[in-house]
C-alpha positions in Angstrom: -0.4 70.5 61.2 -1.9 72.7 58.8 -1.5 74.4 55.6 -0.3 77.8 55.3 1.5 78.2 51.8 1.3 76.5 48.6 3.2 78.1 45.3 3.2 77.2 41.8 6.7 77.1 39.9 6.6 77.1 36.5 10.1 76.6 35.1 12.1 75.7 31.8 15.8 74.3 32.2 15.4 72.7 28.9 11.8 72.1 28.5 8.8 73.0 30.8 8.1 72.0 34.4 5.3 72.7 36.5 5.7 72.3 40.7 3.7 72.9 43.3 5.1 73.7 46.8 3.2 73.2 49.8 4.1 74.3 52.9 3.0 73.9 56.9 2.6 75.5 59.8 5.5 73.1 61.5 8.0 73.9 58.2 7.6 71.1 56.4 7.3 71.4 52.9 6.2 69.0 50.1 6.5 68.5 45.9 4.2 67.7 43.4 4.3 67.6 39.4 1.8 68.9 37.6 3.6 69.5 34.4 1.1 68.9 31.2 3.5 68.9 27.9 2.7 71.3 25.6 -0.7 72.5 28.4 1.5 73.5 31.0 -0.3 76.8 31.8 -3.4 75.5 32.0 -2.7 73.4 35.4 -1.0 76.4 36.4 -3.8 78.4 36.3 -6.2 75.4 37.6 -4.0 75.2 40.5 -2.9 78.8 41.4 -6.5 80.4 41.1 -8.9 77.2 41.8 -7.1 74.9 44.0 -4.6 76.5 46.2 -7.4 79.0 47.7 -8.9 75.4 49.0 -5.7 74.2 50.4 -4.7 77.1 52.9 -5.8 75.8 56.5 -6.3 72.5 55.9 -4.6 69.5 57.4 -1.8 67.9 55.1 -2.1 64.4 56.8 -5.6 64.1 55.5 -4.8 62.9 51.8 -7.9 60.9 51.2 -10.0 63.2 52.1 -8.2 66.0 50.1 -8.2 63.9 47.1 -11.7 63.2 47.3 -12.6 66.9 48.1 -10.7 67.9 44.8 -12.2 65.3 42.4 -15.4 65.3 43.9 -16.0 69.2 44.8 -15.1 70.7 41.4 -18.3 68.5 39.4 -16.3 68.5 36.4 -14.5 65.5 36.7 -11.1 64.0 35.2 -9.5 65.3 32.5 -5.9 66.1 31.9 -5.7 69.6 33.5 -8.0 68.4 36.7 -6.2 65.5 37.5 -2.0 66.9 36.7 -3.3 69.6 39.5 -4.9 66.8 41.7 -1.9 64.6 41.4 0.3 67.8 42.6 -1.6 68.1 45.5 -1.6 64.3 46.3 2.3 64.1 45.9 3.2 67.2 47.9 1.0 65.7 50.8 2.5 62.2 50.4 6.2 64.1 50.3 5.2 65.8 53.7 3.5 63.1 55.3 6.5 61.0 54.7 8.8 63.8 56.0 6.6 63.9 59.4 7.2 60.3 60.0 11.1 60.5 58.9 10.7 58.1 56.3 11.1 57.4 52.7 7.7 57.4 50.8 7.9 53.6 50.1 7.9 52.4 53.7 4.3 54.8 53.9 3.1 52.4 51.3 3.8 49.0 52.7 7.8 49.1 52.4 9.9 47.2 49.6 8.5 44.5 47.2 12.1 44.3 45.3 15.5 45.5 46.1 15.7 48.0 42.8 13.0 48.7 40.1 14.4 47.6 36.0 13.9 50.5 34.0 13.9 50.8 29.9 15.3 53.3 27.8 14.8 54.6 24.6 16.9 54.1 21.2 15.8 55.5 17.5 17.5 55.9 14.3 16.6 57.4 11.2 17.6 53.9 9.4 18.3 50.5 10.6 22.1 51.1 11.2 21.4 54.3 13.2 19.0 52.1 15.5 21.5 49.9 16.1 24.0 52.6 17.2 21.3 54.0 19.5 20.8 50.8 20.9 24.5 50.4 21.9 24.4 53.7 23.1 21.7 52.9 25.6 23.5 49.4 26.8 26.8 51.5 27.3 24.5 53.8 30.0 23.2 50.8 31.7 19.7 50.0 30.0 19.1 45.8 30.2 15.2 46.5 28.5 15.0 49.2 25.4 12.7 50.5 23.5 13.3 50.7 19.6 11.7 53.1 17.4 12.4 53.7 13.7 12.4 56.2 10.6 10.1 55.0 8.0 11.4 54.6 4.3 10.0 57.7 2.6 9.0 60.0 5.9 11.0 62.7 6.8 9.9 63.4 10.4 8.7 60.5 12.2 7.7 60.3 15.9 10.6 58.9 18.1 13.8 59.1 15.8 13.9 62.6 15.3 15.0 66.1 17.2 12.3 67.3 19.7 12.1 70.4 18.0 8.9 71.2 20.7 12.1 71.2 23.2 15.3 72.6 21.5 13.7 75.2 19.2 10.8 76.1 21.1 8.5 76.8 17.9 5.4 78.7 18.1 3.5 75.9 16.3 2.9 72.5 16.8 5.7 70.4 14.5 4.3 68.5 11.8 5.6 65.1 11.5 4.8 62.8 8.4 2.9 59.5 8.6 2.3 56.4 6.1 0.8 53.4 7.8 1.0 50.9 5.5 5.0 52.1 4.7 5.2 51.5 8.4 3.6 48.1 8.7 5.8 46.8 6.0 9.0 48.3 7.6 8.7 47.6 11.5 8.7 43.7 11.0 12.5 43.8 9.2 13.7 46.5 12.0 12.9 44.2 14.5 14.6 41.1 12.7 17.5 43.1 12.4 17.6 44.0 16.1 17.2 40.3 17.2 19.7 39.6 14.9 22.4 41.9 16.2 21.4 41.8 19.7 20.2 38.0 20.4 16.8 36.2 21.8 17.6 38.2 25.4 17.2 41.6 25.6 13.9 42.9 26.4 12.8 45.1 23.4 9.9 47.4 23.3 7.9 49.0 20.4 6.0 52.1 20.7 2.7 52.3 18.0 1.7 55.5 19.6 -1.9 55.1 18.7 -1.4 55.1 15.2 -3.3 51.9 13.6 -6.8 50.9 13.6 -7.8 48.0 15.4 -7.6 45.4 12.4 -3.9 46.8 11.6 -2.9 46.6 15.2 -3.8 43.1 15.3 -2.1 42.2 11.8 1.1 44.1 13.4 0.9 41.6 16.8 0.7 38.9 14.6 3.5 39.9 12.5 6.0 40.7 15.3 5.3 37.7 17.3 8.9 35.8 16.1 10.7 38.8 17.7 9.2 38.6 21.0 8.3 42.0 22.4 8.4 42.7 25.5 5.2 44.9 24.8 3.8 46.8 21.6 2.8 49.8 23.3 -0.6 52.1 22.3 -1.3 50.0 19.3 -4.4 51.6 18.6 -6.0 54.8 20.0 -7.3 53.6 23.6 -10.4 55.8 24.0 -11.8 52.5 22.3 -11.3 50.0 24.3 -13.4 47.5 22.9 -11.1 47.6 19.6 -8.5 46.1 22.0 -10.8 42.6 22.1 -9.9 42.4 18.5 -6.3 42.8 18.6 -6.3 40.3 21.5 -8.0 37.4 19.3 -5.3 37.9 16.6 -2.0 38.1 18.9 -0.1 36.8 21.7 2.3 40.2 21.8 1.5 41.6 25.0 -0.4 45.2 25.0 0.8 48.1 27.1 -1.8 51.1 26.9 -3.2 53.8 29.5 0.2 56.7 29.4 -3.3 59.0 27.8 -5.6 57.9 30.7 -6.5 60.0 34.0 -8.8 57.5 35.9 -9.5 54.0 36.5 -12.8 54.4 34.7 -10.6 54.6 31.0 -9.6 50.8 32.4 -12.5 49.5 33.3 -13.2 47.0 30.1 -9.6 46.5 29.3 -8.8 45.1 32.7 -12.0 43.4 33.6 -11.6 41.5 29.9 -8.0 41.1 30.6 -7.3 43.0 27.7 -3.9 44.3 27.8 -1.1 43.1 30.1 0.6 46.5 31.7 -0.8 49.7 32.6 0.7 52.5 31.8 -0.6 55.5 33.2 1.8 58.4 34.9 1.5 59.5 38.7 1.3 63.1 37.1 -1.5 62.5 35.2 -3.6 60.4 36.9 -4.4 62.1 40.2 -1.2 61.4 42.0 0.0 58.2 43.9 -3.7 57.5 45.8 -5.7 56.5 42.7 -2.6 54.7 40.7 -1.7 52.6 43.4 -5.3 51.9 43.8 -5.7 50.7 39.9 -2.7 48.7 40.4 -4.3 46.8 43.3 -7.4 46.5 41.0 -5.0 45.3 37.8 -3.0 42.4 40.0 -6.3 40.8 40.2 -6.0 40.0 36.5 -2.2 39.5 36.6 -1.8 42.8 34.7 1.3 44.4 35.5 2.3 48.0 36.3 4.6 50.0 33.5 4.4 54.2 34.9 4.8 56.5 32.2 8.1 58.1 32.7 9.0 60.4 29.6 11.0 63.5 29.8 8.4 65.9 30.0 7.6 64.1 33.7 9.7 66.0 36.4 12.4 64.7 38.5 9.0 65.2 41.1 7.1 62.9 39.1 9.6 60.3 38.5 11.0 60.2 42.2 7.0 59.6 43.3 6.7 56.6 40.5 10.2 55.0 41.7 8.4 55.0 45.2 5.0 53.6 44.1 7.3 50.7 42.1 9.2 49.8 44.8 6.2 49.3 47.1 3.9 47.4 44.7 3.3 43.3 44.3 2.2 43.8 40.7 5.5 45.8 39.2 6.4 45.3 35.6 8.9 47.8 34.4 9.3 51.4 34.4 10.1 53.9 31.6 13.0 56.3 32.3 14.4 58.8 30.1 16.6 60.6 32.2 16.8 64.4 32.4 19.2 66.9 31.5 22.0 68.2 33.6 20.5 71.1 34.3 17.0 69.7 35.1 18.9 67.5 38.0 20.2 70.8 39.1 16.9 72.2 39.5 15.2 69.5 40.8 18.2 67.8 43.1 16.9 64.0 43.7 18.0 61.2 45.7 16.8 58.5 43.5 19.9 56.7 41.2 20.2 54.6 38.1 22.3 52.0 38.3 22.6 48.5 35.8 19.7 49.4 34.6 17.8 49.8 37.8 16.2 52.6 39.9 16.3 53.3 43.5 14.2 55.7 44.9 16.5 56.7 47.8 16.5 56.4 52.0 15.7 60.3 52.4 12.4 60.8 54.2 9.9 62.1 51.8 9.7 61.5 47.8 13.7 62.7 47.9 13.3 65.9 45.9 14.5 69.3 46.8 13.4 72.6 44.0 15.9 75.1 43.8 13.6 78.3 43.0 16.3 80.5 42.4 17.8 78.4 39.6 13.9 77.5 38.3 13.3 81.2 38.6 16.2 81.5 36.2 14.6 79.8 33.3 11.6 80.9 32.6 8.7 79.2 30.7 8.6 79.2 26.9 5.8 78.3 24.3 6.1 74.4 23.4 3.9 72.2 21.7 3.7 68.4 21.0 3.7 67.3 17.2 1.2 67.0 15.0 0.9 64.0 12.2 -0.3 64.4 8.7 -0.7 62.2 5.9 0.4 62.9 2.4 -3.3 64.1 1.4 -2.3 66.9 3.6 -4.9 65.5 6.4 -4.5 65.2 10.2 -4.2 61.9 11.0 -6.5 60.7 13.3 -4.7 59.3 16.4 
């Protein structure tokens, strides 16, 4: 079997997605997600101009060899653009291999280790009453674990609780959000206290600090929220400074999750070896695909660290499907983030995975179980969009 065609599709059915379709001489096709939110065209160019020409005529079954060839052959290794491009190739090749075998992908990864995959959803509100209503809405949708984000008194625009203008309005420049760390640190414990009082001790609650805290601030927050029994505190401090987590770990028993901005296992070495975190958060789409992410989970399992694959709306249904297959197969699964997608996105990307009673299942279709409607995708072309930027009260860009 040989690869005879590889095509990059950029579409925006509500938000931008980059998809790679690989076709073999036997008529099998495979899809891979290469979406890099806010920098989509960079990956599309990387694939079209530099990767696709290397794939034509190669054997799609040689997944590990192809991965190493693309990673090492470029000399300029790592980084989100490179790893998203490699991820698209990797997932597309796994899709083809599973289709050739007539099996869903998870069967090629060792088979199911569980019957279903627990997921968590997002709740947010400008104030506490609005947040409580949002939690109730997520519960009504079936979620049994919920991430809670809230506005901060005195701030107008805060991550996680305001309309996503990068999607809805397609502004030509990044949205500027407000930030005030002392106000946030004072407010969040009160928020979690209110949520616990309303919903009791059994609902798993998660919170994302979104890299905004210094190490000592993160340590303080982790300690102060211990009474509210968080499932985890996510991205409490910028994760590039891995040694900072030593300080945080010394001061709190609140479980820690980190890694959605990481691209390779090298970003995790200190965190895993010293057991400074409890969950690894990388996405299939941004970590180079199924091949390296499964290796990361095997590495983390040696230290009783669990998986928590990144799964926001900017991971397309292709990337989400690959994640769910991996979730079902690995031993040290923790939880899967699942934001869902718009109805239009799900028309463009028809998928076999399902969400029922707070849990996901990848389905039993051969491959990853996703098909791309290219005609419908073409009707929704790329639109420029950016992620937000934080500024402090003095007008400076926040260091996060």
